[in-house]
N, C-alpha and C positions, 0 to 999 in steps of 0.2 A: 503494498501500500503505499508506505511513504517514502520510499525509494522510484517505484513504480508505479503509474496510475492509469493510464491513457492506451490502451490496448486495441489492437484490430484484432481480426481473427486469427493472424497468424505471430501470436505473442511473441513466441520465442525470437523469429527474427527482429519483429519490431525491437527487442530487447537489446539484441547483439547490434543493430544497426546505432540505433541512440547513442548506447553506452563508448562503442568503439568509438562513433564521430565524438562526442566529446571527450572522451581520454586524447585521441589524438590533436584536435585542437586546443586543449589547454596546454598551456606556457609554462615554463619552467618558471622558479623564483629566481631572478640572478640578483646581481649587485646587492645583496640582500647581508648584512649579518649573518653567520652562521647560528642555526637555531639549539638551543639548548632541547638534550633530549633526556628520558626517561620515566621510570616507571614508579608508580606512586601506590603504596601498599593500602588500597580503601576498602573498607566494607569486604575483606577477605578477597578481593580482587590485585591484581599488579595492573593497575590502569596505565598505560602507555600515554604518553603525554609531550607535547613539540611546544618550546617559546620562542616567537618570534618578536624582534623588536623590544621597544620601551615604551612608557607612556603609562596611562589608564589601562587597567587589563580589562580584557573583554577573550570571553569562553567560546570557542566555535564547536555545535555540533553535530555532527553528520547526518546521513540519514539511514534507513535502516539497510542493511546487508553492505555499508559502504566503511571507507576508512578515510584516512587524508589524504591518501594520496590518489583516490580517485575519484572521488564527491563532485564532478561537475564544475569543473574549474575551481576549487576549493584552493588551488594554487593560486591564482591571480587573487580571489578575496584576501587571502593570509600577505600576498603582496603588497596590495593597497593598504588593508588596514594596519600592517605594521609598519608604516609609514609615519605614525603616529602614536600608536596605540603598543602595548604588550598583548600580544595575539596566544593564548593559551587553547592549543589544538588538541584534542583528545580523542581517543577512540575508546568507545564504551564496551560492556561488558561482550564477552563475544568476538567484537569486529577489529578487524586490522590483529596489530599486535598485543592486544589485550586478549590473555587466553580465558575463555567461559569457566562457569564455576556450576556446582548443581544446583545453585540459586535459581529462583524464577524470574523469567525476561517479565518484571513489571515497570511502569513509571515510574511509580514509589519508588522502587531501588534504583534507579537511573539518575532520578533526580536526587536522590540522596548521596550518589556516588558524585555527583559534581559540586555537590557542598563539602562533601568530605574533601576533594581533590583538594580545593580552596585553601580549606585548613592546614592539608599537609604544606600547600606553595604558602603559608602564613600572609595569603590575601584574603581581607576581610571582608570586601565584597568584589563585585564586578559585573560589566554588563555582560549580559548572555544571548548568543546569536545560536538559533537551529535552523537547521533544513526538516522538514517531514515528521520522520521520527524525534528527528534532534530537537526540532521545532516545538513539538509536545512536550519534550521534557523540560525546556526551558519554561513553559507555562507552568509544569507543575513544580517546577525548582520554586520558581517564584510564590507561588503559594506554600510551598511546604518550608522553604527556608528565607520567609522575605529582609531576612536581616543579610543575608548574603546576594543578592541582586539587585542591582541598580536601576538598569532596565532592562527591557526583553524584546529581543528582535525574532519574531515568530514567524518562518517562513513557510507557506502551505502546510499548516499543520491543524489541528482540532484538539481543542479541550475535554470532547468527548465523541466515542465512537461514529454516530450519527452525523456527525458533522460531515462525512464523506457523502457523494454521490451514492444509490442504492447500486448504479453500473459498478463503479469502482469497488463497492464493498461484494458483492457476488462475483469477482474477478480474484478475490483474497483465494479461495480455498484450491485455485486454479496454480496458483505459485507453489514449484517443485523445483530442486534443484536443478533437473533435466531442463526448465526455463531458460537459466543461466547458464547452460552447457556453451564452455568457447566464448564468453563473456570476459571483459574487465574485470567482473565483479569475483567471480568462479578463481580468474588467473590470481588478481590478488590475494583472494582470500589464501590460496594455496601458496603464496609465496611468502604472504606476511604473518598466517597464522602459526600460533606454536603446535596448533594440532591441523597440517594441513589435508589430511585425510576424512575429515569430520564436515566436510562442506554440506552434505544432503541433511544433517542433524541439525548444524547453524541456521540452516534456512527454516526448518521445522520451528527451532527454536525461536528464532525472532518474529516468526509470524505468528505464533501463539501470543503473545503482547495484543496484537488485534484479533483474534478468531474469537476473544470472549469481550463483550462490551465494557468499554471502560467509561466513565465520566469523571471530570475531577471538582463537578461542582459551579455553575454559572454564580451563585452568591459567595463562593470561595474565590473566584477571578475578580468577580466586581470589588470585593476586599481587598485587592493585593495594592501594595503601595506603589509598585514597578510601574513606571509609566511603559508602553506597550507600542510595539508596530508592527502590523500584522501585513504581510504582504503574501498577495496571491497570485495566479493568473488567473485570465478571464475564461478558460477553458482547462481547467486544475482541476475539478475531478472533486471539489468541495462545493456544498450546497449555497447558492449565494444568500438564501436567509440566512443560513447560520453566519456567514460574514457578517452579515449587518447586525446579526445579536451579538456575536463578539464585541465587535466595536463599540455598540451601543453600552453593553456593559463596561469597557473604559471609558465611559464619557463620550462618546461619540455622538454622532445627527445633532451637533449644536452650531445655530447660525453665528459663526464666529466676527461676523462684521457687528453684530449686536453685543455679542457678553463674550467675557472669556471662554476660549475653548480648554478642549483636552490636552491635558498633556503627551497622552497618545495618538496615534496617526495609523491612518491606513493608507496601503495602495493596494489597485489591481492592474499588472500588466495585462495590454492588448494583445493578443493573437499568440496567447503563452498558455502551455500546457503544464502539468506538474513533472514532467521529466525536462522539458524544455529552460524552464522557468531559472535553473541557477545559470544557465549560460548567457542571462541576460545581466551579467556582474556588473558591465559598466555602465548600465544602468541603474542599477540598484545601490551598488558600493556607495556614489557619492550620497542619496536617501538617507542613508543609514548612517554614515559620518555626519551628516548635519542633523539627524536625530540623536544620536548618540551624544553631540555637542551642545545642542540645545540647552541653554540654562531655564530654570523654570518661567521668569518673565517673556523669554522666547518662544514657547510651548503655543 
């Protein structure tokens, strides 16, 4: 779901083409200081992380099945954001170089891992940017650990499962390891994972997070203190009425020329799908920087 949403009847071909295209097109971050890399002992995991640049901290959370190296132009995101910020890119449970454990895949567990990593790095609070699965984790982290999260950028994510369209939800049971055969996602898993032969089980484990309903709670999202920037494509696979509801919960639908507007923001990119959204980094990253830089009086 949260890394692949817009399917045609030949899903395997679509996945391969789109992922191969984005991988081949993504550039290599050059001219940047070499990142700090390490493993953090958090909640029974050895979580892999990279730190790029310096400045105010921002955490990057990848989509499902992905890693730092293959997540739809993540290299460009890191390169741009790290010009002015300390960028902390992590690989969540079972993804990339972070080994899986017997622990269930849940949004609560993943959000708690982010907070624990910040504690390990002695960072009191940070901005959090997440795509798809990572976007939902970012929302939940703001709910569960409000003192750790300054601002949230949630890209193509939902706080409850039925935020996705029925067509997207119906596609979930069809996702198997065979769908990813020959794709960069499978190749990167086998190259990076401490358990390279466990890819079929990895796919099942990650899918488990959305094969059962989840709902972080509209009232809890509304009560969060962190301003939020919701970003979607107009062909994203997220219900438009859900998008409006989420933005209203964070103070949207305000006539800003008549009274102070919300500190939160909404962007819907035209002619953009869930898969192609992250390819629009040249449009999105400047908006993200503007949101993160905004002071309360500028919201």
